[in-house]
GULOSE-166008 format. One record per residue (C-alpha): residue number from 0; z, x, y. Coordinates in nm, 2 decimals. Layout:
BEGIN
R num     c3     c1     c2
R NUM      Z      X      Y
...
//
This chain:
BEGIN
R num     c3     c1     c2
R   0  10.83   8.79  11.77
R   1  11.13   8.97  11.63
R   2  11.06   9.27  11.39
R   3  11.34   9.34  11.13
R   4  11.39   9.57  10.85
R   5  11.45   9.35  10.55
R   6  11.73   9.46  10.31
R   7  11.63   9.77  10.12
R   8  11.76   9.83   9.77
R   9  11.71  10.10   9.51
R  10  11.61   9.96   9.17
R  11  11.72  10.28   8.98
R  12  12.09  10.18   9.07
R  13  12.04   9.87   8.86
R  14  11.84  10.02   8.57
R  15  12.02  10.37   8.54
R  16  12.32  10.33   8.76
R  17  12.70  10.31   8.67
R  18  12.87   9.99   8.66
R  19  12.97   9.99   9.02
R  20  12.61  10.06   9.13
R  21  12.47   9.79   8.92
R  22  12.71   9.53   9.03
R  23  12.64   9.63   9.40
R  24  12.27   9.60   9.33
R  25  12.31   9.25   9.19
R  26  12.54   9.14   9.47
R  27  12.30   9.27   9.75
R  28  11.99   9.13   9.58
R  29  12.13   8.78   9.54
R  30  12.27   8.75   9.89
R  31  11.94   8.88  10.04
R  32  11.75   8.61   9.83
R  33  12.00   8.34   9.94
R  34  11.96   8.43  10.30
R  35  11.61   8.53  10.36
R  36  11.42   8.54  10.04
R  37  11.27   8.90  10.09
R  38  11.39   9.25   9.99
R  39  11.23   9.59   9.99
R  40  11.26   9.79   9.68
R  41  11.24  10.16   9.62
R  42  11.19  10.34   9.28
R  43  10.98  10.06   9.17
R  44  10.77  10.25   8.91
R  45  10.44  10.29   9.09
R  46  10.34  10.64   9.18
R  47  10.17  10.72   9.53
R  48   9.87  10.85   9.33
R  49   9.82  10.52   9.15
R  50   9.86  10.31   9.45
R  51   9.62  10.52   9.66
R  52   9.38  10.49   9.36
R  53   9.40  10.13   9.34
R  54   9.34  10.07   9.70
R  55   9.04  10.31   9.70
R  56   8.89  10.11   9.40
R  57   8.96   9.78   9.58
R  58   8.79   9.88   9.89
R  59   8.49  10.00   9.69
R  60   8.47   9.65   9.53
R  61   8.49   9.46   9.85
R  62   8.23   9.68  10.01
R  63   7.97   9.58   9.74
R  64   7.69   9.37   9.84
R  65   7.78   9.00   9.83
R  66   7.51   8.94   9.56
R  67   7.70   9.17   9.34
R  68   8.04   9.03   9.40
R  69   7.91   8.68   9.34
R  70   7.82   8.78   8.99
R  71   8.20   8.77   8.92
R  72   8.29   8.44   9.07
R  73   8.33   8.19   8.80
R  74   8.42   7.85   8.95
R  75   8.50   7.72   8.60
R  76   8.79   7.97   8.57
R  77   8.95   7.77   8.87
R  78   9.01   8.08   9.09
R  79   9.24   8.24   8.82
R  80   9.03   8.53   8.72
R  81   8.77   8.76   8.89
R  82   8.63   8.72   9.23
R  83   8.72   8.44   9.47
R  84   8.48   8.42   9.76
R  85   8.57   8.39  10.13
R  86   8.69   8.07  10.25
R  87   8.76   7.91   9.90
R  88   9.14   7.91   9.93
R  89   9.34   7.67  10.17
R  90   9.71   7.69  10.20
R  91   9.91   7.38  10.09
R  92   9.92   7.14  10.38
R  93   9.66   7.32  10.59
R  94   9.31   7.20  10.68
R  95   9.17   7.55  10.76
R  96   9.07   7.77  10.48
R  97   9.22   8.12  10.49
R  98   9.01   8.41  10.62
R  99   9.00   8.62  10.30
R 100   8.83   8.70   9.97
R 101   9.01   8.82   9.66
R 102   9.00   8.93   9.30
R 103   9.24   8.84   9.04
R 104   9.35   9.06   8.72
R 105   9.52   8.83   8.47
R 106   9.76   8.84   8.18
R 107   9.60   8.96   7.86
R 108   9.77   8.83   7.53
R 109   9.73   8.90   7.17
R 110   9.50   8.67   6.99
R 111   9.79   8.53   6.77
R 112   9.99   8.44   7.09
R 113  10.00   8.06   7.10
R 114   9.88   8.08   7.46
R 115   9.58   8.29   7.40
R 116   9.33   8.01   7.44
R 117   9.53   7.86   7.74
R 118   9.48   8.14   7.97
R 119   9.16   8.22   8.15
R 120   8.97   8.53   8.02
R 121   8.98   8.84   8.24
R 122   8.66   8.97   8.40
R 123   8.54   9.33   8.40
R 124   8.36   9.49   8.70
R 125   8.07   9.66   8.55
R 126   7.98   9.86   8.87
R 127   8.35  10.00   8.91
R 128   8.51  10.09   8.56
R 129   8.81  10.27   8.73
R 130   8.88   9.94   8.94
R 131   8.94   9.77   8.60
R 132   9.14  10.06   8.46
R 133   9.38  10.12   8.75
R 134   9.43   9.73   8.81
R 135   9.53   9.70   8.45
R 136   9.78   9.99   8.47
R 137   9.93   9.86   8.79
R 138   9.96   9.51   8.65
R 139  10.18   9.65   8.36
R 140  10.39   9.86   8.57
R 141  10.48   9.58   8.81
R 142  10.53   9.33   8.53
R 143  10.80   9.58   8.40
R 144  10.95   9.61   8.74
R 145  10.96   9.24   8.78
R 146  11.16   9.20   8.45
R 147  11.43   9.42   8.59
R 148  11.45   9.22   8.91
R 149  11.48   8.90   8.71
R 150  11.76   9.05   8.49
R 151  11.95   9.13   8.82
R 152  11.90   8.78   8.95
R 153  12.00   8.63   8.62
R 154  12.34   8.81   8.66
R 155  12.37   8.69   9.03
R 156  12.31   8.32   8.89
R 157  12.59   8.34   8.63
R 158  12.34   8.33   8.34
R 159  12.28   8.59   8.06
R 160  12.10   8.91   8.19
R 161  11.80   8.87   7.95
R 162  11.76   8.49   8.04
R 163  11.40   8.54   8.17
R 164  11.29   8.83   7.94
R 165  11.11   8.60   7.67
R 166  11.02   8.34   7.93
R 167  10.81   8.59   8.13
R 168  10.67   8.80   7.83
R 169  10.31   8.71   7.82
R 170  10.36   8.49   8.13
R 171  10.05   8.38   8.33
R 172  10.10   8.65   8.60
R 173   9.83   8.77   8.83
R 174   9.75   9.08   9.03
R 175   9.56   8.99   9.33
R 176   9.36   9.23   9.54
R 177   9.30   9.07   9.89
R 178   9.04   9.17  10.16
R 179   9.08   9.02  10.51
R 180   8.74   9.10  10.65
R 181   8.68   9.18  11.02
R 182   8.68   8.87  11.25
R 183   8.36   8.84  11.41
R 184   8.40   8.52  11.61
R 185   8.70   8.30  11.74
R 186   8.85   8.16  11.42
R 187   8.92   7.81  11.58
R 188   9.27   7.77  11.43
R 189   9.22   7.96  11.10
R 190   9.43   8.26  11.02
R 191   9.41   8.54  10.76
R 192   9.67   8.36  10.54
R 193   9.81   8.02  10.67
R 194  10.20   7.95  10.63
R 195  10.27   7.90  10.27
R 196  10.52   7.95   9.98
R 197  10.43   8.14   9.67
R 198  10.40   7.95   9.37
R 199  10.55   8.18   9.10
R 200  10.90   8.31   9.02
R 201  10.89   8.62   9.23
R 202  10.60   8.82   9.41
R 203  10.59   9.20   9.45
R 204  10.38   9.32   9.73
R 205  10.26   9.69   9.70
R 206  10.18   9.75  10.06
R 207   9.91   9.65  10.30
R 208   9.68   9.84  10.50
R 209   9.77   9.68  10.82
R 210  10.06   9.47  11.00
R 211  10.05   9.11  11.02
R 212  10.30   8.96  10.75
R 213  10.57   8.74  10.89
R 214  10.82   8.53  10.74
R 215  11.01   8.23  10.84
R 216  11.40   8.22  10.81
R 217  11.61   7.93  10.70
R 218  11.66   7.86  11.06
R 219  11.30   7.83  11.13
R 220  11.25   8.15  11.31
R 221  10.95   8.37  11.26
R 222  11.00   8.74  11.21
R 223  10.76   9.03  11.14
R 224  10.85   9.22  10.81
R 225  10.83   9.60  10.80
R 226  10.90   9.82  10.50
R 227  10.87  10.20  10.44
R 228  10.57  10.35  10.27
R 229  10.76  10.41   9.94
R 230  10.87  10.08   9.89
R 231  10.75   9.73   9.77
R 232  10.83   9.40   9.91
R 233  10.98   9.14   9.67
R 234  11.02   8.78   9.75
R 235  11.13   8.47   9.58
R 236  10.86   8.21   9.49
R 237  10.87   7.83   9.46
R 238  10.93   7.83   9.08
R 239  11.25   8.03   9.12
R 240  11.36   7.82   9.44
R 241  11.30   7.50   9.22
R 242  11.48   7.65   8.92
R 243  11.80   7.73   9.13
R 244  11.78   7.42   9.33
R 245  11.70   7.62   9.64
R 246  12.01   7.85   9.60
R 247  11.75   8.12   9.61
R 248  11.51   8.09   9.91
R 249  11.13   8.08   9.87
R 250  11.06   8.19  10.24
R 251  10.74   8.03  10.41
R 252  10.52   8.34  10.53
R 253  10.19   8.40  10.68
R 254   9.95   8.68  10.76
R 255   9.84   8.65  11.12
R 256   9.53   8.75  11.29
R 257   9.53   9.09  11.46
R 258   9.49   9.12  11.85
R 259   9.13   9.07  11.96
R 260   9.09   9.45  12.02
R 261   9.14   9.49  11.63
R 262   8.92   9.21  11.52
R 263   8.67   9.47  11.38
R 264   8.91   9.60  11.12
R 265   8.97   9.52  10.77
R 266   9.30   9.43  10.62
R 267   9.38   9.49  10.25
R 268   9.68   9.37  10.05
R 269   9.78   9.38   9.68
R 270  10.05   9.13   9.56
R 271  10.16   9.08   9.19
R 272  10.26   8.73   9.13
R 273  10.50   8.69   8.84
R 274  10.47   8.38   8.65
R 275  10.65   8.26   8.33
R 276  10.48   8.12   8.03
R 277  10.36   7.77   8.08
R 278  10.62   7.61   7.85
R 279  10.91   7.74   8.06
R 280  11.14   7.45   8.20
R 281  11.18   7.46   8.57
R 282  11.46   7.20   8.54
R 283  11.73   7.28   8.79
R 284  11.99   7.52   8.62
R 285  12.33   7.35   8.57
R 286  12.50   7.64   8.75
R 287  12.31   7.57   9.06
R 288  12.39   7.19   9.08
R 289  12.73   7.05   9.24
R 290  12.85   6.78   9.44
R 291  12.78   6.99   9.76
R 292  12.43   7.07   9.62
R 293  12.30   6.78   9.42
R 294  11.99   6.81   9.22
R 295  11.68   6.80   9.44
R 296  11.38   6.83   9.21
R 297  11.25   6.61   8.91
R 298  11.22   6.80   8.57
R 299  10.89   6.98   8.51
R 300  10.75   7.29   8.33
R 301  10.60   7.59   8.48
R 302  10.25   7.51   8.35
R 303  10.26   7.15   8.51
R 304  10.38   7.30   8.84
R 305  10.11   7.56   8.84
R 306   9.84   7.30   8.76
R 307   9.96   7.09   9.05
R 308   9.95   7.37   9.30
R 309   9.62   7.51   9.20
R 310   9.48   7.18   9.29
R 311   9.65   7.17   9.61
R 312   9.50   7.51   9.70
R 313   9.15   7.36   9.65
R 314   9.08   7.61   9.35
R 315   9.06   7.32   9.10
R 316   8.92   6.97   9.14
//
């Protein structure tokens, strides 16, 4: 297994830099997403204090008794909000459930938004009010960070810089707090997170408490991903790959099981999945279609694509 440092970029160069710094950021970001699909970003808006606070609250939640956690699992919400218990999610194409449990903080819309009744309602944890508070704060910061990254990607794709702004404002994004519990017996082929591509436009991963993340290159090689403590990892999701006719690469990735002598340890991870509004068209951009790269996907919307994938994950019948 090869271990690499994925390309590292400073988001402040795009937001507050001069014209040269901004162009360099766009170029390096675009090239990284075409080649590997993952980058590490610094100056992403999260403070060390907020990050540590959220991880503390996440650990408190997953250490609650099962009977308390189960109060917050609502099957009718299709795994989109609140608690999702161990073994409920299965990666697309896998026959084994992932070895994880998780919590979803979702988007909150104003009541006059046309999508207000379309989104599942958020769930608040009564036992841990600070869990709800820091989760919402982190959601808003990462949503803002995601908009900036999408603006840079729009420039790389040769479209208007603010192309994505209105499409993701109020989008069905999710902040997922994941707990991979200690492994107590041989998993029999199951892993903490089986090989998969993310559904959304981009994913922002705000660190993890243990190693294990691996990504697959376009050539099919698996590499272990490392990033510095002050960075977040940002990768392309399947919606973006589809929109760009595979110009931008949604890398297959997985979370492997630790060595046997580390089975007794938990792993925690918090990704932010940035989704657009459900009506956004995922039809391949004209600028990404050519004789050399003909259109690969039928027309669809973000809402239709998400619905299909939720069913494939086993979260909705």
